[in-house]
C-alpha positions as CSV (number, residue, x, y, z in Angstrom):
1,M,114.6,304.9,40.1
2,I,116.2,308.1,38.9
3,V,113.0,308.9,36.9
4,V,110.9,308.4,40.0
5,L,113.1,310.6,42.2
6,E,113.2,313.3,39.5
7,S,109.4,313.1,39.2
8,L,109.0,313.5,43.0
9,R,111.2,316.6,42.9
10,L,109.1,318.0,40.1
11,A,105.9,317.2,42.0
12,F,106.9,319.1,45.1
13,S,108.1,322.0,42.9
14,S,104.7,322.1,41.3
15,L,103.0,322.2,44.7
16,R,105.2,325.1,45.9
17,A,104.5,326.9,42.6
18,N,100.7,326.9,43.3
19,P,100.3,326.6,47.1
20,L,96.7,327.8,47.2
21,R,95.5,325.4,44.5
22,A,97.5,322.6,46.1
23,A,96.1,323.2,49.5
24,L,92.5,323.2,48.2
25,T,93.2,319.9,46.4
26,V,94.8,318.3,49.4
27,L,91.9,319.5,51.5
28,G,89.4,317.4,49.5
29,I,91.3,314.2,50.2
30,M,92.0,315.2,53.8
31,I,88.3,315.7,54.6
32,G,87.4,312.3,53.2
33,I,90.2,310.4,55.1
34,A,89.5,312.3,58.3
35,S,85.8,311.5,58.1
36,V,86.4,307.8,57.6
37,V,89.0,307.5,60.4
38,A,86.9,309.5,62.9
39,L,83.6,307.8,62.2
40,T,85.1,304.3,62.3
41,A,86.9,305.1,65.6
42,I,83.8,306.5,67.2
43,G,81.5,303.8,65.8
44,T,83.9,301.0,67.0
45,G,84.2,302.7,70.4
46,S,80.4,302.9,70.7
47,Q,80.2,299.2,69.8
48,K,82.8,298.2,72.4
49,S,81.0,300.3,75.0
50,V,77.7,298.7,74.4
51,E,79.3,295.2,74.5
52,S,81.1,296.1,77.8
53,Q,77.9,297.4,79.4
54,F,75.9,294.3,78.6
55,N,78.7,291.8,79.3
56,S,79.4,293.4,82.7
57,F,76.3,291.5,83.9
58,G,77.9,288.2,83.0
59,S,77.4,285.7,80.3
60,D,76.2,283.2,82.9
61,T,73.0,285.1,83.9
62,I,69.5,285.8,82.6
63,T,66.7,288.0,83.8
64,V,63.1,286.7,84.1
65,R,60.3,289.1,84.3
66,T,56.5,289.2,83.8
67,S,55.7,289.8,80.1
68,G,54.4,293.2,79.2
69,F,52.6,291.8,76.1
70,I,49.9,289.8,78.0
71,S,47.8,291.7,80.5
72,S,46.0,288.6,81.8
73,G,49.3,286.6,82.4
74,N,50.2,285.3,85.8
75,P,52.8,287.3,87.8
76,L,56.0,285.7,89.0
77,T,55.6,284.1,92.4
78,L,57.7,282.5,95.1
79,S,56.7,279.1,93.8
80,D,58.1,280.1,90.4
81,L,61.3,281.0,92.2
82,A,61.5,277.7,94.0
83,A,60.9,275.8,90.8
84,I,63.7,277.8,89.0
85,N,66.0,277.0,91.9
86,K,65.4,273.3,91.3
87,T,65.9,273.5,87.6
88,P,69.0,271.6,86.3
89,G,71.9,273.9,85.5
90,V,70.8,276.8,87.8
91,K,73.4,277.8,90.3
92,R,71.5,280.5,92.3
93,T,68.8,283.1,92.0
94,V,67.8,286.4,93.5
95,Y,64.6,288.3,93.0
96,T,63.7,292.0,93.3
97,V,60.5,293.9,94.1
98,D,60.7,297.2,92.2
99,T,58.7,300.5,92.5
100,N,59.2,304.2,91.8
101,D,59.2,306.9,94.4
102,T,60.6,310.2,95.4
103,V,64.0,310.2,97.1
104,T,65.3,313.3,99.0
105,Y,68.8,314.1,100.0
106,N,69.9,317.4,101.6
107,G,66.8,319.1,100.3
108,T,67.1,317.8,96.7
109,S,64.4,315.5,95.4
110,E,64.4,313.1,92.4
111,T,62.2,310.3,91.3
112,A,64.1,307.0,91.3
113,S,63.5,303.3,91.0
114,I,63.5,301.6,94.4
115,S,64.7,298.0,94.3
116,G,64.0,295.8,97.2
117,T,66.2,292.7,97.2
118,S,68.8,290.7,99.1
119,P,72.6,291.0,99.3
120,E,73.1,288.2,96.7
121,I,72.2,290.8,94.0
122,Q,75.7,292.3,94.4
123,G,77.4,289.1,93.3
124,I,75.0,288.1,90.5
125,N,74.9,291.7,89.0
126,H,78.7,292.3,89.6
127,L,78.0,295.5,91.4
128,Q,81.0,297.5,92.6
129,V,80.8,300.0,95.5
130,E,82.5,303.3,95.1
131,A,82.1,304.4,98.7
132,G,80.9,302.6,101.8
133,S,79.7,299.0,101.4
134,F,76.7,296.9,100.3
135,F,74.0,296.3,103.0
136,S,74.7,293.2,105.0
137,T,72.8,289.9,105.5
138,F,72.0,291.1,109.0
139,A,70.4,294.3,107.7
140,Y,68.4,292.2,105.2
141,Q,67.2,289.7,107.7
142,H,66.1,292.4,110.1
143,N,64.6,294.7,107.5
144,L,66.8,297.6,108.5
145,P,66.1,300.9,106.7
146,V,69.5,301.1,104.9
147,A,70.1,302.0,101.3
148,V,72.7,301.6,98.5
149,V,72.5,304.4,96.0
150,G,73.1,304.0,92.2
151,Y,75.6,306.2,90.4
152,T,73.1,308.3,88.4
153,V,70.8,308.8,91.4
154,A,73.8,310.0,93.5
155,S,74.8,312.4,90.7
156,D,71.3,313.8,90.3
157,L,71.1,314.4,94.1
158,S,74.5,316.1,94.1
159,M,75.7,313.4,96.4
160,A,79.4,313.3,97.2
161,P,79.9,309.5,97.7
162,N,82.3,309.5,100.6
163,R,80.4,312.3,102.5
164,A,77.0,310.6,101.9
165,I,77.8,307.5,103.9
166,G,75.9,307.5,107.2
167,Q,73.6,310.4,106.0
168,S,69.9,310.2,105.7
169,L,68.0,309.5,102.5
170,R,64.3,310.0,102.6
171,I,62.3,307.5,100.5
172,G,58.5,307.7,100.4
173,G,58.3,309.5,103.8
174,R,60.7,307.2,105.6
175,D,64.4,307.9,106.4
176,Y,67.0,305.3,105.2
177,V,70.6,305.4,106.2
178,I,73.0,305.5,103.2
179,V,75.5,302.6,103.6
180,G,77.0,302.6,100.1
181,V,77.2,304.4,96.7
182,L,77.7,302.2,93.6
183,K,80.1,302.7,90.7
184,Q,78.7,303.3,87.3
185,T,77.6,300.1,85.6
186,G,76.1,301.5,82.3
187,G,72.7,302.3,81.0
188,V,71.3,298.9,79.9
189,G,67.7,299.3,80.9
190,F,66.4,296.1,82.4
191,S,69.5,295.5,84.6
192,S,71.0,298.9,85.3
193,S,71.5,299.8,88.9
194,D,72.6,303.3,88.1
195,D,69.1,304.7,88.3
196,S,68.1,302.7,91.4
197,V,68.2,302.8,95.1
198,I,68.7,299.3,96.4
199,V,67.3,298.4,99.9
200,P,66.5,295.3,101.9
201,R,63.3,293.8,100.5
202,G,61.5,293.7,103.8
203,S,62.2,297.4,104.5
204,I,59.7,298.5,101.8
205,A,57.1,295.8,102.3
206,G,53.9,297.4,103.6
207,R,55.3,300.8,103.1
208,L,56.2,301.5,99.5
209,V,54.8,298.2,98.2
210,A,52.2,295.7,99.5
211,F,53.0,293.3,102.4
212,H,53.2,290.4,99.9
213,P,54.2,292.1,96.6
214,D,54.5,290.5,93.2
215,I,58.1,289.6,92.1
216,S,59.4,292.2,89.6
217,T,62.4,290.3,88.3
218,I,64.3,287.1,89.0
219,R,68.0,287.1,88.2
220,V,69.2,283.5,87.4
221,Q,72.9,282.5,87.4
222,A,74.0,279.2,85.7
223,E,76.4,276.5,86.7
224,P,79.6,276.8,84.6
225,N,78.9,273.6,82.7
226,A,75.3,274.5,81.8
227,L,75.7,277.9,80.0
228,S,74.2,276.5,76.8
229,T,71.2,274.7,78.3
230,Y,70.0,276.5,81.4
231,Q,68.0,279.2,79.6
232,N,65.8,276.6,77.8
233,A,65.5,274.7,81.0
234,V,64.2,277.7,82.9
235,D,61.8,278.4,80.0
236,S,60.4,274.9,80.3
237,T,60.1,275.1,84.0
238,L,58.1,278.4,83.9
239,R,55.9,277.0,81.1
240,L,55.1,274.0,83.3
241,Q,54.5,276.3,86.3
242,H,52.1,278.6,84.4
243,N,50.4,275.7,82.4
244,I,51.5,277.2,79.0
245,S,51.5,274.7,76.2
246,T,54.3,274.6,73.5
247,G,53.6,277.2,70.8
248,S,51.4,279.4,73.1
249,Q,52.3,282.9,74.0
250,E,54.3,283.1,77.2
251,D,53.2,285.3,80.1
252,F,56.8,285.8,81.2
253,Q,59.9,287.1,79.5
254,I,63.5,285.8,79.6
255,V,66.2,288.4,78.8
256,N,69.7,287.3,78.0
257,A,72.2,290.2,78.1
258,S,74.7,288.3,76.0
259,S,72.2,287.8,73.2
260,I,71.2,291.4,73.3
261,A,74.9,292.5,73.3
262,S,75.5,290.4,70.2
263,A,72.5,291.8,68.4
264,V,73.3,295.4,69.3
265,S,77.0,294.9,68.5
266,S,76.1,293.5,65.0
267,S,73.8,296.5,64.4
268,Q,76.4,299.0,65.5
269,A,79.1,297.4,63.3
270,T,76.8,297.6,60.3
271,L,76.0,301.2,61.1
272,T,79.7,302.0,61.5
273,K,80.4,300.5,58.1
274,L,77.5,302.5,56.6
275,M,78.8,305.7,58.1
276,A,82.3,305.0,56.8
277,A,80.9,304.3,53.3
278,I,79.0,307.6,53.3
279,A,82.1,309.4,54.5
280,A,84.1,307.8,51.7
281,I,82.0,309.6,49.1
282,S,84.0,312.7,50.0
283,L,87.1,310.8,48.8
284,L,85.4,310.4,45.4
285,V,84.8,314.2,45.4
286,G,88.5,314.7,46.3
287,G,89.6,312.4,43.5
288,I,87.5,314.5,41.0
289,G,89.3,317.6,42.4
290,I,92.7,316.0,41.8
291,A,91.7,315.0,38.2
292,N,90.6,318.6,37.5
293,V,93.8,320.0,38.9
294,M,95.9,317.5,36.9
295,L,94.1,318.4,33.7
296,V,94.8,322.1,34.3
297,T,98.4,321.2,35.1
298,V,98.8,319.3,31.8
299,R,97.8,322.4,29.9
300,E,100.0,324.7,31.9
301,R,103.0,322.4,31.5
302,T,102.5,321.5,27.8
303,R,105.6,323.3,26.7
304,E,107.6,321.6,29.5
305,I,106.4,318.3,28.3
306,G,107.5,319.1,24.8
307,V,111.0,320.0,26.0
308,R,111.3,316.8,28.0
309,R,110.1,314.7,25.1
310,A,112.5,316.5,22.8
311,I,115.5,315.7,24.9
312,G,114.7,312.0,25.2
313,A,111.9,311.5,27.8
314,T,109.6,308.6,26.8
315,R,105.9,308.5,27.1
316,N,106.2,306.2,30.1
317,N,108.4,308.9,31.8
318,I,105.7,311.5,31.3
319,V,103.0,309.1,32.6
320,V,105.1,308.4,35.7
321,Q,105.7,312.1,36.3
322,F,102.1,313.1,36.3
323,L,101.0,310.0,38.2
324,I,103.5,310.8,41.0
325,D,102.1,314.3,41.0
326,A,98.6,313.0,41.7
327,V,99.8,310.4,44.2
328,V,101.9,312.9,46.2
329,I,98.8,315.2,46.6
330,S,96.7,312.2,47.7
331,I,99.2,310.9,50.2
332,I,99.8,314.3,51.7
333,G,96.0,314.7,52.0
334,G,95.8,311.1,53.5
335,V,98.5,311.7,56.2
336,L,96.9,315.1,57.2
337,G,93.5,313.4,57.1
338,I,94.6,310.6,59.5
339,G,95.9,313.2,61.9
340,A,92.7,315.3,61.6
341,G,90.6,312.1,61.9
342,V,92.4,311.0,65.1
343,G,91.8,314.5,66.6
344,G,88.2,314.5,65.5
345,A,87.6,311.1,66.9
346,Y,88.8,312.1,70.4
347,I,86.9,315.4,70.3
348,G,83.7,313.8,69.0
349,G,84.1,310.9,71.5
350,S,84.5,313.4,74.3
351,V,81.3,315.2,73.3
352,M,79.4,311.9,73.1
353,N,81.1,310.4,76.1
354,I,82.5,307.6,74.0
355,H,86.1,306.3,74.1
356,P,87.1,306.0,70.4
357,V,88.9,302.9,69.3
358,L,91.5,303.6,66.7
359,S,92.5,300.9,64.3
360,W,95.9,300.9,62.5
361,L,94.3,298.7,59.9
362,Y,91.7,301.4,59.0
363,M,94.4,304.0,58.9
364,V,96.7,302.0,56.6
365,L,93.7,301.2,54.4
366,A,92.7,304.8,54.3
367,L,96.2,305.8,53.2
368,A,96.2,303.1,50.6
369,V,92.8,304.2,49.3
370,A,94.1,307.8,49.1
371,A,97.0,306.6,47.0
372,I,94.7,304.6,44.8
373,V,92.4,307.6,44.4
374,G,95.5,309.6,43.3
375,V,96.5,307.0,40.7
376,V,92.9,306.7,39.3
377,A,92.5,310.5,39.3
378,G,95.8,311.1,37.7
379,L,95.8,308.3,35.1
380,G,93.7,310.2,32.5
381,P,95.6,313.4,32.7
382,A,98.9,311.5,32.7
383,V,98.0,309.6,29.6
384,Q,96.9,312.9,28.0
385,A,100.2,314.5,28.9
386,S,102.2,311.6,27.4
387,S,100.3,311.8,24.1
388,V,101.3,315.4,23.4
389,E,103.5,315.6,20.3
390,P,106.9,317.3,21.0
391,T,106.7,319.5,18.0
392,M,103.3,320.8,18.9
393,A,104.1,321.1,22.6
394,L,107.2,323.2,21.8
395,R,105.1,325.7,19.9
396,Y,102.4,325.9,22.7
397,E,102.2,329.2,24.5
């Protein structure tokens, strides 16, 4: 124990004796640790964000849409909707008729997706209103020109949510009264309401779309006890409806948000590990820097080694001394690297609009790896120092 404490004292004395060289050596380890911590935190945060966005639509729902791979396929119809509603395991459905058009608010115009649907879409898609309310069943049944505006559309139109309620929104040459502005749901393409203006389906029939338009999407919600079976049941129902034999290409597409979330999450996790592995290369470079510094230190302290050996220090004492030198440098670099990595994660996350997820496990592992790098890098120079003969070392200038 006394040998270790004395070696620690000598290690810090050596750092103070050559502050610039020590700082540059510490910097190599610091950059490697900071890179690993920051990249894993941002990568994990991105992964959690994607999972949250997809899962916000519920693990009990699927989306049915006309396939974009078959131009001659049959569009979705009301008879398809009725058949899906009768499918075992299906709790309820809601369908949308979608189109794109110019929307204008207070003189500002943007192109947005116009989604004609019924109030049930709010429950199935878990839509939350930031200001106002969703349009009512009465408005839907009477085809009233009212609109619920998505988060991104409201932002693009410089719309202050609370002030916008009751104001006029012009869609395709017709005025709609804004009754609600939605909270942000996340950009997950096929189901995102952020880029949409949601209106009663009948209010756009014969105006923005045909009087009897094709169905764009059908949202299907499962009974709680049928989560594992209802998607296959819906697939079988639609195959029967469209006279598609088993093994033939479907003219419809079933999208499961949970499956996509799992696939994307797995891809992001792999990417995060790859980025961390690439960042860890700088740790190797830092280790080489420590080894070089330690070799120089052995030469500089050859006479000191001889004196210590002459007064009774064993080879093991010398090895411990130089190993502790290397480990101290690595741990200082590791601690500073963790601090820099945490700061870098939050700065990078802020720039990329991602909330970083810090893991104590990664931090502890990073610190342990730093210590191991120090041991490995210092082992060669330490052994070299211990092999110096006292008589030769005392004559070394």
